[in-house]
C-alpha positions as CSV (number, residue, x, y, z in Angstrom):
1,M,238.3,76.7,57.6
2,S,236.2,79.3,55.7
3,D,232.6,78.6,54.5
4,H,233.9,78.6,50.9
5,T,236.6,76.0,51.8
6,I,234.0,73.8,53.6
7,K,231.7,74.0,50.6
8,A,234.4,73.0,48.2
9,Y,235.5,70.1,50.4
10,D,231.9,68.9,50.7
11,E,231.6,69.0,46.9
12,E,234.8,67.0,46.5
13,L,233.4,64.3,48.8
14,Q,230.1,64.3,47.0
15,I,231.8,63.7,43.7
16,L,233.7,60.8,45.2
17,D,230.5,59.4,46.6
18,H,228.8,59.5,43.2
19,K,231.8,57.7,41.6
20,I,231.7,55.0,44.2
21,A,227.9,54.6,43.6
22,E,228.7,54.2,39.9
23,M,231.3,51.6,40.7
24,G,228.8,49.7,42.9
25,A,226.2,49.7,40.2
26,I,228.7,48.3,37.7
27,A,230.0,45.7,40.0
28,E,226.4,44.5,40.8
29,K,225.6,44.3,37.1
30,L,228.8,42.4,36.3
31,L,228.0,39.8,38.9
32,S,224.5,39.5,37.7
33,D,225.6,39.2,34.0
34,A,228.3,36.7,34.8
35,M,225.9,34.4,36.7
36,E,223.3,34.8,34.0
37,S,225.8,33.7,31.4
38,L,226.6,30.7,33.5
39,F,223.0,29.6,34.1
40,N,222.2,29.9,30.4
41,F,225.7,29.0,29.0
42,D,225.6,32.3,27.1
43,A,229.1,32.9,25.7
44,D,228.1,36.3,24.2
45,L,227.0,37.6,27.6
46,A,230.2,36.2,29.1
47,Y,232.4,38.1,26.7
48,A,230.4,41.3,27.3
49,T,230.9,40.8,31.1
50,I,234.6,40.5,30.6
51,S,234.7,43.7,28.5
52,G,232.6,45.6,31.1
53,D,235.2,45.2,33.8
54,L,237.5,47.9,32.3
55,R,235.2,50.8,33.5
56,L,235.7,49.6,37.1
57,D,239.5,49.7,36.7
58,I,239.3,53.2,35.4
59,L,237.0,54.5,38.1
60,E,239.1,52.9,40.9
61,R,242.2,54.7,39.7
62,D,240.4,58.0,39.3
63,I,238.8,57.8,42.8
64,E,242.1,56.9,44.4
65,E,244.0,59.7,42.8
66,Q,241.3,62.3,43.7
67,A,241.0,61.0,47.3
68,I,244.8,61.2,47.8
69,A,244.9,64.7,46.4
70,T,242.1,65.8,48.7
71,I,243.9,64.4,51.7
72,A,247.1,66.3,50.7
73,R,245.1,69.5,50.1
74,R,242.7,69.5,53.0
75,Q,244.7,67.5,55.7
76,P,241.5,66.2,57.3
77,L,241.3,64.8,60.8
78,A,239.0,62.3,62.6
79,A,235.7,61.6,60.8
80,D,236.8,63.5,57.7
81,L,239.9,61.4,57.4
82,R,237.9,58.2,57.9
83,E,235.6,59.4,55.1
84,L,238.5,59.6,52.7
85,I,240.1,56.4,53.8
86,A,236.8,54.7,53.0
87,T,236.7,56.3,49.5
88,I,240.1,54.7,48.8
89,R,239.5,51.2,50.3
90,I,235.9,50.6,49.1
91,P,236.6,51.1,45.4
92,S,239.5,48.5,45.7
93,D,236.9,45.9,46.9
94,L,234.5,46.8,44.2
95,E,237.2,46.4,41.6
96,R,238.0,43.0,42.9
97,V,234.3,42.1,42.7
98,G,234.5,43.0,39.0
99,D,237.6,40.8,38.6
100,L,235.9,37.8,40.2
101,A,232.8,38.3,38.1
102,K,235.1,38.4,35.0
103,N,236.7,35.2,36.2
104,I,233.3,33.5,36.3
105,A,232.6,34.7,32.8
106,K,235.9,33.3,31.6
107,R,234.8,29.9,33.0
108,V,231.6,30.1,31.1
109,I,233.5,30.4,27.8
110,K,235.5,27.2,28.6
111,I,232.5,25.2,29.8
112,K,231.0,22.6,27.4
113,P,227.3,22.0,28.5
114,Q,226.5,18.4,29.2
115,L,223.0,16.8,29.3
116,G,222.0,16.1,32.9
117,I,224.8,18.2,34.4
118,P,223.3,21.7,34.5
119,R,221.3,20.6,37.6
120,C,224.5,21.0,39.5
121,I,224.2,24.8,39.0
122,I,221.1,25.0,41.2
123,G,223.3,25.3,44.3
124,L,225.2,28.2,42.7
125,R,221.9,30.1,42.3
126,S,221.5,30.2,46.0
127,M,225.1,31.4,46.5
128,H,224.6,34.1,43.8
129,E,221.4,35.3,45.4
130,L,223.0,35.6,48.8
131,A,226.2,37.2,47.5
132,A,224.2,39.7,45.5
133,T,222.2,40.6,48.6
134,L,225.3,41.0,50.7
135,L,226.9,43.3,48.1
136,K,223.7,45.4,47.7
137,D,223.3,45.7,51.5
138,A,226.9,46.7,52.0
139,L,226.6,49.4,49.3
140,D,223.3,50.6,50.8
141,A,224.9,50.8,54.2
142,Y,227.7,52.9,52.8
143,A,225.3,55.2,51.0
144,Q,223.2,55.7,54.1
145,R,226.1,55.6,56.5
146,D,224.2,52.8,58.4
147,A,226.5,50.9,60.7
148,E,223.8,48.5,61.9
149,R,223.0,47.4,58.3
150,A,226.7,46.9,57.7
151,R,227.0,44.7,60.8
152,G,224.2,42.6,59.4
153,V,226.3,42.0,56.3
154,W,229.3,41.0,58.4
155,M,227.2,38.4,60.3
156,R,225.6,36.9,57.1
157,D,228.9,36.3,55.4
158,A,229.0,33.0,57.4
159,D,226.0,31.8,55.6
160,L,227.7,32.2,52.2
161,D,230.7,30.3,53.5
162,A,228.4,27.5,54.6
163,L,226.8,27.3,51.2
164,Q,230.2,27.2,49.5
165,H,231.4,24.4,51.7
166,S,228.3,22.3,51.0
167,I,228.5,22.8,47.3
168,F,232.2,21.9,47.3
169,R,231.3,18.6,49.0
170,D,228.4,17.8,46.7
171,L,230.4,18.6,43.5
172,L,233.3,16.5,44.7
173,A,231.0,13.6,45.3
174,F,229.5,14.1,41.8
175,M,232.9,13.9,40.3
176,M,233.8,10.8,42.1
177,E,230.6,9.1,40.9
178,N,231.4,9.7,37.2
179,P,234.8,10.8,35.9
180,H,233.2,12.4,32.9
181,N,231.8,15.1,35.2
182,I,235.2,16.2,36.4
183,A,236.0,18.9,33.9
184,F,232.5,20.5,34.2
185,C,232.3,20.3,37.9
186,T,235.8,21.7,38.3
187,H,234.7,24.8,36.5
188,L,231.7,25.1,38.9
189,L,234.0,24.7,41.9
190,F,236.1,27.7,40.8
191,C,232.8,29.6,40.2
192,S,231.6,28.9,43.7
193,K,234.9,30.0,45.2
194,N,234.7,33.3,43.2
195,I,231.2,33.9,44.5
196,E,232.4,33.2,48.1
197,R,235.2,35.7,47.6
198,I,232.7,38.3,46.3
199,G,231.0,37.8,49.7
200,D,234.3,38.5,51.4
201,H,234.7,41.8,49.6
202,A,231.1,42.8,50.4
203,T,232.0,42.1,54.1
204,N,235.2,44.2,53.7
205,I,233.0,47.1,52.6
206,A,230.7,46.5,55.5
207,E,233.6,46.6,57.9
208,M,234.8,49.9,56.4
209,V,231.3,51.4,56.8
210,V,231.3,50.5,60.6
211,Y,234.7,52.1,60.9
212,L,233.6,55.1,58.9
213,V,230.5,55.7,61.0
214,T,231.7,54.7,64.5
215,G,235.5,55.0,64.4
216,E,235.6,51.4,65.6
217,S,236.9,48.2,63.9
218,L,235.0,45.0,63.9
219,P,236.8,41.9,65.2
220,I,239.4,40.4,62.9
221,E,237.9,36.9,63.3
222,R,234.7,36.8,61.3
223,P,231.7,34.6,62.3
224,K,232.1,31.0,61.1
225,G,229.7,29.1,58.7
226,R,226.5,27.7,60.1
227,S,225.2,24.3,59.1
228,S,221.6,25.5,59.1
229,T,222.2,27.2,55.7
230,S,223.9,24.2,54.1
231,V,222.6,22.9,50.8
232,S,221.7,19.3,50.6
233,P,223.3,17.1,47.9
234,T,219.9,16.5,46.3
235,T,219.4,20.2,46.0
236,V,222.7,20.8,44.2
237,M,222.8,17.6,42.2
């Protein structure tokens, strides 16, 4: 491969990297805005979040088409091929993060605030903070090609699962105490599941980073939730 060809190939990879970084920034903002709209019952921000998801869809399609064209043109092997596989798979996870943030925003539009009920959202704040951290760390691990940081994301996904399970139990108990809480808490249950799924996609990205850097795949079975991170009913309610 000539120096000119190598330079052109490196430039193509750099362009793809920049687009993935843009997707990551958009996905992080959509998650932040969706949760902010939930915490403040801000329908306007929720609508803006829903509209903002379109850019992610466009970028994902653009990246996939460019990566496939690069594979066909360069016929890369080994680490170079892993690089391009990552540029196809990571945008797919980021697009799903955007979809899940949009789903939360759609719930906000349907929710009718009730006096005394918003304290249920406190547990979701903890979930949001952890999910946002996992997503950021996964994206940073990709940008820095840092396999150890990616492994850390993979391990901490269990903490998010534990939080989601605890919040599920607490909201279910709250609904049983007062049937008037059922509609509101049902929306919160869906929101908590969407946040948990965002954590799964951050973990998918982390797994891809480990594969990209080392050529090895992490175990299919992910760590299970740990009770030490569970949220007490008094905290959520």
